C-alpha positions as a Python dict, from the first residue, in 0.01 Angstrom:
ca = {
    (1, 'M'): (0, 0, 0),
    (2, 'A'): (141, 267, -268),
    (3, 'G'): (394, 262, -518),
    (4, 'G'): (636, 28, -675),
    (5, 'A'): (495, -39, -1007),
    (6, 'A'): (463, 167, -1324),
    (7, 'P'): (184, 128, -1617),
    (8, 'A'): (202, -180, -1822),
    (9, 'C'): (444, -341, -1604),
    (10, 'G'): (732, -113, -1688),
    (11, 'L'): (934, -129, -1389),
    (12, 'D'): (1275, 21, -1395),
    (13, 'G'): (1465, -8, -1050),
    (14, 'G'): (1165, 140, -878),
    (15, 'K'): (1131, 400, -1108),
    (16, 'H'): (819, 460, -1314),
    (17, 'R'): (847, 355, -1688),
    (18, 'V'): (565, 391, -1937),
    (19, 'N'): (561, 115, -2218),
    (20, 'P'): (675, 263, -2529),
    (21, 'E'): (346, 151, -2707),
    (22, 'I'): (111, 319, -2443),
    (23, 'K'): (354, 622, -2487),
    (24, 'A'): (289, 613, -2816),
    (25, 'Q'): (-94, 585, -2801),
    (26, 'R'): (-90, 904, -2579),
    (27, 'A'): (116, 1092, -2843),
    (28, 'R'): (-122, 1026, -3092),
    (29, 'G'): (-395, 1179, -2851),
    (30, 'E'): (-559, 853, -2774),
    (31, 'P'): (-744, 850, -2415),
    (32, 'S'): (-568, 618, -2161),
    (33, 'G'): (-737, 692, -1844),
    (34, 'R'): (-565, 769, -1539),
    (35, 'A'): (-382, 475, -1377),
    (36, 'E'): (-270, 431, -1042),
    (37, 'S'): (26, 182, -919),
    (38, 'R'): (-34, -13, -608),
    (39, 'Q'): (201, -229, -414),
    (40, 'G'): (100, -513, -138),
    (41, 'N'): (264, -840, 3),
    (42, 'G'): (226, -1180, 108),
    (43, 'P'): (-52, -1377, -61),
    (44, 'G'): (-324, -1523, 160),
    (45, 'A'): (-543, -1808, 237),
    (46, 'S'): (-911, -1718, 165),
    (47, 'S'): (-1144, -1525, -91),
    (48, 'K'): (-1287, -1262, 139),
    (49, 'P'): (-1119, -1046, 377),
    (50, 'S'): (-1164, -1183, 715),
    (51, 'R'): (-1301, -967, 1027),
    (52, 'Q'): (-985, -1078, 1197),
    (53, 'A'): (-815, -857, 926),
    (54, 'S'): (-1014, -554, 983),
    (55, 'A'): (-984, -580, 1344),
    (56, 'A'): (-619, -609, 1352),
    (57, 'H'): (-566, -316, 1108),
    (58, 'P'): (-852, -135, 968),
    (59, 'G'): (-661, 34, 706),
    (60, 'L'): (-607, -305, 509),
    (61, 'S'): (-979, -352, 494),
    (62, 'R'): (-1022, 28, 356),
    (63, 'A'): (-747, -40, 111),
    (64, 'F'): (-948, -346, -14),
    (65, 'Q'): (-1272, -172, -49),
    (66, 'A'): (-1107, 88, -253),
    (67, 'F'): (-980, -185, -499),
    (68, 'H'): (-1290, -417, -483),
    (69, 'R'): (-1504, -229, -745),
    (70, 'P'): (-1610, -396, -1077),
    (71, 'D'): (-1570, -91, -1288),
    (72, 'R'): (-1205, -39, -1189),
    (73, 'L'): (-938, -169, -1406),
    (74, 'K'): (-705, -399, -1183),
    (75, 'F'): (-400, -570, -1309),
    (76, 'L'): (-131, -787, -1125),
    (77, 'C'): (201, -699, -1291),
    (78, 'A'): (453, -883, -1070),
    (79, 'T'): (528, -1045, -758),
    (80, 'S'): (878, -1024, -563),
    (81, 'P'): (980, -1291, -336),
    (82, 'T'): (1227, -1196, -54),
    (83, 'L'): (1509, -1389, 55),
    (84, 'V'): (1633, -1473, 429),
    (85, 'V'): (1985, -1352, 439),
    (86, 'V'): (2239, -1353, 740),
    (87, 'N'): (2602, -1230, 737),
    (88, 'A'): (2852, -1459, 560),
    (89, 'K'): (3015, -1529, 869),
    (90, 'H'): (2701, -1595, 1084),
    (91, 'P'): (2705, -1948, 1233),
    (92, 'A'): (2387, -2071, 1067),
    (93, 'N'): (2477, -2249, 722),
    (94, 'S'): (2101, -2339, 638),
    (95, 'L'): (1760, -2250, 778),
    (96, 'K'): (1731, -2536, 1008),
    (97, 'E'): (2067, -2426, 1189),
    (98, 'L'): (1927, -2077, 1202),
    (99, 'I'): (1581, -2179, 1352),
    (100, 'A'): (1803, -2399, 1600),
    (101, 'I'): (2019, -2112, 1731),
    (102, 'G'): (1695, -1894, 1761),
    (103, 'K'): (1555, -2143, 1963),
    (104, 'A'): (1868, -2221, 2184),
    (105, 'R'): (1987, -1871, 2237),
    (106, 'A'): (1867, -1685, 2569),
    (107, 'V'): (1884, -1356, 2348),
    (108, 'E'): (1663, -1323, 2072),
    (109, 'L'): (1786, -1304, 1691),
    (110, 'T'): (1750, -955, 1553),
    (111, 'Y'): (1611, -865, 1207),
    (112, 'G'): (1584, -546, 1041),
    (113, 'S'): (1312, -393, 782),
    (114, 'A'): (1220, -103, 615),
    (115, 'G'): (1008, 27, 916),
    (116, 'V'): (707, -80, 1110),
    (117, 'G'): (423, -227, 899),
    (118, 'A'): (663, -243, 572),
    (119, 'A'): (673, -581, 378),
    (120, 'T'): (996, -636, 497),
    (121, 'H'): (859, -613, 879),
    (122, 'L'): (540, -818, 798),
    (123, 'V'): (755, -1114, 641),
    (124, 'G'): (987, -1130, 933),
    (125, 'E'): (686, -1144, 1181),
    (126, 'Y'): (545, -1423, 959),
    (127, 'F'): (858, -1599, 958),
    (128, 'A'): (885, -1579, 1325),
    (129, 'N'): (573, -1702, 1418),
    (130, 'A'): (592, -1996, 1132),
    (131, 'T'): (937, -2107, 1293),
    (132, 'G'): (832, -2067, 1654),
    (133, 'I'): (1158, -1860, 1726),
    (134, 'K'): (1154, -1498, 1890),
    (135, 'M'): (1290, -1230, 1689),
    (136, 'L'): (1377, -874, 1786),
    (137, 'H'): (1247, -619, 1500),
    (138, 'V'): (1483, -351, 1436),
    (139, 'P'): (1333, -98, 1208),
    (140, 'Y'): (1515, 151, 962),
    (141, 'K'): (1453, 421, 721),
    (142, 'G'): (1484, 150, 419),
    (143, 'V'): (1562, -232, 365),
    (144, 'Q'): (1908, -119, 210),
    (145, 'E'): (2017, 21, 561),
    (146, 'A'): (1879, -321, 718),
    (147, 'V'): (2111, -527, 450),
    (148, 'S'): (2401, -288, 566),
    (149, 'E'): (2346, -360, 933),
    (150, 'V'): (2350, -748, 839),
    (151, 'I'): (2676, -723, 626),
    (152, 'G'): (2804, -499, 940),
    (153, 'G'): (2716, -807, 1180),
    (154, 'R'): (2511, -541, 1376),
    (155, 'I'): (2197, -759, 1325),
    (156, 'D'): (2130, -1119, 1238),
    (157, 'I'): (1883, -1125, 970),
    (158, 'A'): (1708, -932, 682),
    (159, 'F'): (1451, -1019, 429),
    (160, 'P'): (1527, -805, 112),
    (161, 'P'): (1390, -855, -234),
    (162, 'I'): (1615, -1038, -465),
    (163, 'A'): (1752, -764, -680),
    (164, 'L'): (1880, -597, -372),
    (165, 'A'): (2052, -915, -202),
    (166, 'L'): (2182, -1077, -502),
    (167, 'P'): (2521, -851, -557),
    (168, 'Y'): (2619, -921, -187),
    (169, 'I'): (2548, -1278, -204),
    (170, 'R'): (2767, -1310, -530),
    (171, 'S'): (3043, -1092, -365),
    (172, 'G'): (3040, -1309, -60),
    (173, 'H'): (2924, -1037, 206),
    (174, 'L'): (2569, -1206, 248),
    (175, 'R'): (2443, -1563, 288),
    (176, 'A'): (2113, -1670, 161),
    (177, 'L'): (1925, -1958, 377),
    (178, 'A'): (1596, -1948, 186),
    (179, 'I'): (1360, -1751, -55),
    (180, 'T'): (1011, -1688, 74),
    (181, 'S'): (824, -1804, -232),
    (182, 'S'): (617, -2115, -276),
    (183, 'A'): (873, -2237, -542),
    (184, 'R'): (1218, -2197, -651),
    (185, 'V'): (1310, -1868, -872),
    (186, 'L'): (1509, -1930, -1176),
    (187, 'Q'): (1754, -1636, -1101),
    (188, 'V'): (1862, -1797, -778),
    (189, 'R'): (1755, -2168, -847),
    (190, 'E'): (2017, -2264, -571),
    (191, 'I'): (1833, -2096, -278),
    (192, 'P'): (1554, -2343, -143),
    (193, 'T'): (1253, -2237, -27),
    (194, 'V'): (1140, -2189, 343),
    (195, 'A'): (878, -2451, 284),
    (196, 'E'): (1111, -2719, 142),
    (197, 'Q'): (1300, -2675, 456),
    (198, 'G'): (1048, -2795, 666),
    (199, 'I'): (822, -2490, 720),
    (200, 'A'): (492, -2621, 550),
    (201, 'D'): (289, -2383, 317),
    (202, 'F'): (543, -2061, 385),
    (203, 'N'): (503, -1811, 106),
    (204, 'Y'): (534, -1457, 82),
    (205, 'S'): (597, -1239, -193),
    (206, 'I'): (556, -838, -228),
    (207, 'W'): (330, -774, -517),
    (208, 'Y'): (310, -496, -782),
    (209, 'G'): (-3, -421, -960),
    (210, 'L'): (-201, -142, -1132),
    (211, 'V'): (-552, -2, -1057),
    (212, 'M'): (-752, 248, -1272),
    (213, 'S'): (-1013, 518, -1147),
    (214, 'S'): (-1366, 399, -1142),
    (215, 'K'): (-1428, 713, -1368),
    (216, 'T'): (-1261, 572, -1645),
    (217, 'P'): (-1500, 482, -1944),
    (218, 'A'): (-1564, 99, -1978),
    (219, 'P'): (-1442, 72, -2359),
    (220, 'I'): (-1092, 218, -2214),
    (221, 'I'): (-1071, -2, -1949),
    (222, 'E'): (-1153, -284, -2175),
    (223, 'S'): (-893, -168, -2415),
    (224, 'L'): (-624, -119, -2175),
    (225, 'S'): (-667, -459, -2004),
    (226, 'Q'): (-630, -621, -2361),
    (227, 'Q'): (-306, -407, -2405),
    (228, 'M'): (-176, -468, -2061),
    (229, 'Q'): (-209, -844, -2105),
    (230, 'R'): (-62, -833, -2462),
    (231, 'V'): (227, -651, -2332),
    (232, 'S'): (283, -836, -2054),
    (233, 'K'): (358, -1148, -2267),
    (234, 'M'): (650, -960, -2454),
    (235, 'P'): (972, -1132, -2428),
    (236, 'E'): (1157, -786, -2344),
    (237, 'V'): (928, -701, -2069),
    (238, 'I'): (949, -1039, -1916),
    (239, 'Q'): (1337, -1014, -1942),
    (240, 'Q'): (1318, -673, -1759),
    (241, 'L'): (1122, -800, -1498),
    (242, 'S'): (1323, -1088, -1439),
    (243, 'E'): (1637, -851, -1439),
    (244, 'L'): (1470, -681, -1150),
    (245, 'G'): (1425, -1010, -954),
    (246, 'L'): (1044, -994, -1048),
    (247, 'L'): (810, -1261, -1144),
    (248, 'P'): (570, -1152, -1405),
    (249, 'Q'): (191, -1214, -1326),
    (250, 'R'): (-122, -1163, -1565),
    (251, 'E'): (-415, -1156, -1329),
    (252, 'V'): (-671, -905, -1405),
    (253, 'L'): (-1020, -769, -1277),
    (254, 'R'): (-1182, -1041, -1084),
    (255, 'E'): (-870, -1253, -1041),
    (256, 'F'): (-693, -976, -905),
    (257, 'D'): (-978, -893, -673),
    (258, 'D'): (-956, -1244, -541),
    (259, 'Y'): (-580, -1225, -508),
    (260, 'I'): (-601, -893, -309),
    (261, 'A'): (-867, -1033, -83),
    (262, 'R'): (-638, -1327, 8),
    (263, 'E'): (-342, -1067, 65),
    (264, 'V'): (-571, -875, 315),
    (265, 'D'): (-680, -1178, 514),
    (266, 'K'): (-335, -1304, 527),
    (267, 'L'): (-169, -960, 607),
    (268, 'G'): (-435, -912, 868),
    (269, 'R'): (-328, -1228, 1067),
    (270, 'I'): (27, -1119, 1056),
    (271, 'V'): (-18, -743, 1158),
    (272, 'K'): (-225, -897, 1446),
    (273, 'L'): (59, -1123, 1546),
    (274, 'S'): (331, -849, 1500),
    (275, 'G'): (124, -624, 1754),
    (276, 'A'): (144, -323, 1504),
    (277, 'T'): (-150, -84, 1504),
    (278, 'S'): (-274, 156, 1205),
    (279, 'Q'): (-204, 558, 1280),
}
């Protein structure tokens, strides 16, 4: 569950960027503690990690326990919905048509991901279970490769984040059938959600958050918490996140704890359905 975000939500195409104000604080010699960025995926349905999640993937439960400490700073920076995309020449022109094709075909639809257990793998398993169609998972080294394979017509579907898929959608190489968030996103407001196309309550996003060492002094945790909430409201930060296809979030401390617990519960169920196992 590691990687994907930088302190103070300063994201730059996957590279770490420290917000200028916090950089200035460091230059003045003021303590800032040590922060770790984390990434997870898919909102869930309960406030506590379920036994099912732990049984399906013990690593998820261990990850939650590492997060779930009252003396740690936790801040949810942003979420990133994924898109359901097919080749522009694919016979499915809508999500309903894709589902109908999947149910009618003798051969399974194929979808690509960034690898077994990756966010783009789990969303595919979630989608297959929710729609009742069988899909064959084809893992790649990265979701970019999966998208290339869809463009080349070698697999049917991929679930890339908005920023990756948008150039290919605009150029006419890909067709976006749906977005996996619970509501439409301004950047791609013409793309309907999975839920509004008949798959009730479908909601999946990759999340980016920041967690600080439990050894950080309480005054620094409190100070940085306030700073991050303030910085996350800055128009330039919101614009930068939006340009990357991310939806700004501001959940902190207990709120983020609850969010992570829901993630663990839902991801555990998806992992169990997928048959993936921890290594």
